[in-house]
N, C-alpha and C positions, 0 to 999 in steps of 0.2 A: 504494500500500500504506500503510495507516494506521500511525502511529507507535505502538510498544508502550512502555508505561511499565513498565520492569523492576522498579521498586520498589513501585509501587502499581497493579497490574492489578486489574480488577474480579474479586471473589471471590464466586462464586455456587455454592451447592450444586446438584448434578445428581442427581436421584432415580433412579439407575440400577437395573436389575435384570439378573440373569444366570441363564441356564438351564444347570444342570450335568448334565442327563441324558446328554449325549453326551461328557462329559469323562472320560477314563480316569484311574485312580488315578495311573499314571505318565504324566503329561501331556507330558513330554519323552521321546519314543520311545527305548527302549534306554538310558535314563539314570535308573534309579530312585533312585540315591543323590543325583544332582544335583537331581532333582525334589524330594526331601525336604529338601535344603539350602534351597531357595527356599520350600518349604512351611512352614518355620519362621516365616515372616512371618505366615501365617494363625493360628499359635498365639499370637503376641505382640500382633498389632495390634488385635483386637477389644477386649481389656481395656485395652491401652495407650491407644487413642484415646478410649475412654470416660473414662479417667482424665484425658486432656488436657482434655476438655470440662468435667469436674468442677472441675479446677484453674482453668480460665479463667473459669468462673462467679464464682469468688472474686476473680479479677484484674480483672474488668470495672469495678468501682467505682474502681479505681486509675488507669484511663485515661479516666475520665468527662469530663475537660476537653479531650480530643483527639477530636473528632467523627469524623475520618477513621479513626484507629486503632481506635476503638470499633466502627465499622462493619466494618472489616476483621476484627476479632476475632470478631464475630458471624458473618461469612461463613466464617471459619476453623472455628469451632465447628460450623456446619452441614455443611461438607464432611467434617470428621472424624467426625461422627456417621454419615454415610452410608458412610464407609470402614469403620467398625466393623461396621455391619450387613452390608456386602457380604462382608467376609472371614469373618464368622460363617457366612454362607451356604455357604462352602467347607467349613467344619468340619461343619456340620449336614447338608448335602445332597450333598456330593461325597465326603468321606472316610468318614463314617459309613455312607453307602449302599453303600460298596464294602468294608466290613469292617474299616476302620481307625478305632479309637475314640480321639480325641485328648483326651477329657474329663478323665482323671486329670492330664494335664500342664497343660491350660488352667486347671484349678482352682488349681494352684499359681501360675500366672501372675496369676490374679485376686487371690490372696492377696497377692502381691508389691505390686500396685498399690493395693489397698484398705487393707492393713495397713502394710507396710514403707514405702510412699510415701503413706500416707493423711494425713488432716488433723492427726493427732497424731504428732509425730516419734517414731521408734523410740528405744528406751532410750538408746543412746549419744549421741543428740542431743536428749534430752528437755529440756535446759535452754535450748535455743534459743527466743527469743521467737517468737510465732506469725507475725508479719510476716516475720521472717528466714527461717523455714521455708518460707513461701509463696514468697519471693523465690528461695530455693534450688531449689524445685520448678519455678518458672518458668524458671530457668536450665537445669535438666536438660532441660526440654522444648525450649528453644532449641537445645541441642546435638543432641538427637535429631532435631529438624526439619532441621538442617543435613544430617544423614546421609540422612534420607528424601528430601530434595531432590536430592542428588547421586546417590543410588541411583535416584530417579525419572528423572533424566537418563540414567543408565546403561541402564535398561530401555527407554527410548525409542530409544536408539541400538543396542541389542543385536540386530542382524540375524542373528547366529549362532543365536539361539533359533529364529527363523523357518526358517533353513536346516536346523536339526535336526528340524523338523517339530512344534514345540511346539503344543499345542492352541490354536486361535484364540480360544476363549472365555476361557481362562485368561490368554492374552496380552492380551486386551482389558481384563480386570480389572486386571492389573498395570500396563498402560500408561495406562489412564484414571486409576488411583490415582497413578501416578508423575507424570503431567502435572499433576494438581491439587496435588501436593506442590511441584512447581516453581512453579506459579502462586501459591501462598500462602507461598512460602519465606521472605519477609521478616517475616511477621507475628510469629512467636514471638520473633525476635531484637529487633524493635522494641518489643515489650511488655517484654522483659527490660531493654532500655536505658532504657525509661520508668520502670520501677518500681525499678531498682537501678543498672545501668550499671557496676558495679564489675568491673574486669577480673579481679581475683583470684578473685572468686566465680564468674565465668563459667568460668574455668580449672578450678576445683574441681568445679563442677556438670557440666562436660563429661565429666570423667573418672568421676564417679559415675554418669553416665547411660550412657556407652558403653564403659567399661572391661570390663564383663561381656558385651559383645556377641559376641565370638568364642566364648566359652564357651557362651552361650545358643544360638548357631547350632549348635555341635557337639552339645550335649546334646539339643536339640530334634530334630536330624536323627537322632541315635542312637536316641531314643525312637521316632520315626516308622518307622525301619528295623526296629527290634525288634518293633514291633506290626503291621507290614505283613504281612498274611496270605500274600502271595506271595513274600516274601523269606526266610522261615525263619530269622529271627534275624540276618541280615547286619548288620554294624556298619560305619558309614562309616570309611574310612581316609584317611590323609593323601594317599595316591596317588589316591584318588577325588576329593578336593578339587582336587588339582593337574591331574587330567585335565579336570575341569569348567572350570577356569580356562583351560587350554590351548585348549579348544574354544570358549571365549568365552561359555559359558552360565552363568557365575558370576563375580562381580567378584573381583579379586585382592586379596591383602593389601597390595600396593603401592598399589593404588587407594584402599583404606581409610585407609592411613597418610597418603597425600597429602591426602586430604580432612580429616583431623585437623589436619595442619600448616596448611592453609588457614584453618580455623576459629579456630585459636589465634593468628593474626596480630592484633596490636592494632588494625590499621586494617580488619579484616574487616567486610564487610557482605554478607548473602546476595544482594543484587541484583547483586553482581559475579560471582556463580556462575550456571551453567546458562542456559537460554534460554527465556524466556516465549513467544517466537514459536514455537519448536519444540513447546512444550506445547500452545498454542492450536491449532496446525496439526493435532496429533493429535486433540485433542478435537473438532475440526470433522469428523473422519472416523470416530471411534470408534463402532462400532455401538451400544454401550450408551448413550453420551452423546447420540447422535443420536435414539435412541428416547426417551430421557428428555425431550428438547426438543420432540418432536413433539406436536401436540395430540391429545387422546383421540379414538378412532375415532368418526366420526359428527359431530364438532364442527367448525364452520366456523372455520378459523384466523383469519379476519378479524373474527370476532364479538367484541363487547366483553365 
């Protein structure tokens, strides 16, 4: 078995495609609220990952003298662009086709990334120098990427979702995405360390990036439940969340707090978290990733 480099694995975009025709609106059977808790990812990720790519285009000149890191950033950007496209497909072809319109909420998410976190600081931070604002946004991305990696590991391990009968296409999307987040988990942190490296700014950026996460999940799930044509205005309750956690189909608050404590250690590095081997093992079996790696029909795989 070949040795895995946990800090510097090869980062290659996989041009996956998903067919949503057979995926029901409530893709975890008998768990519509838990389904919508996870569906909040589809609301946040397309705009968020396009924003990651936008910020990293500005960061590339800052890592020009580190050839390996520059190559990893380019691989990261390619993977994030495919992630954004793939989750957008859920919004456009899975939710809309079944009578759930997410566009009023995703328009607000787009505004947050383009305006609130855009190239010009918002009014309270308007006096920040342009480079300091860029460093802060790079730090925010590093904190978010820590969570996407540990959640990626969680979804790879969440056999309870399979036991609950979760739709296999949706699970392949989530696990393919999660595996790539584990695969490239060190890049954002290494970029932050390269361009700034200040612990206090990492601390501040982390809380700016993830403090609103529980509220975003609740508000997003509340919106999806309210607009779901089959639920007649049902709102998610604390007991719905607790039930989903008990069943193992949603990560717990304890899990999220433990992840925060890990990131805020002064000696933290993402390569100490998660398992690249587990990620690459899944990617070797993922239907979407395998299809993306296969040669086009009619083409000789051995041809130049």
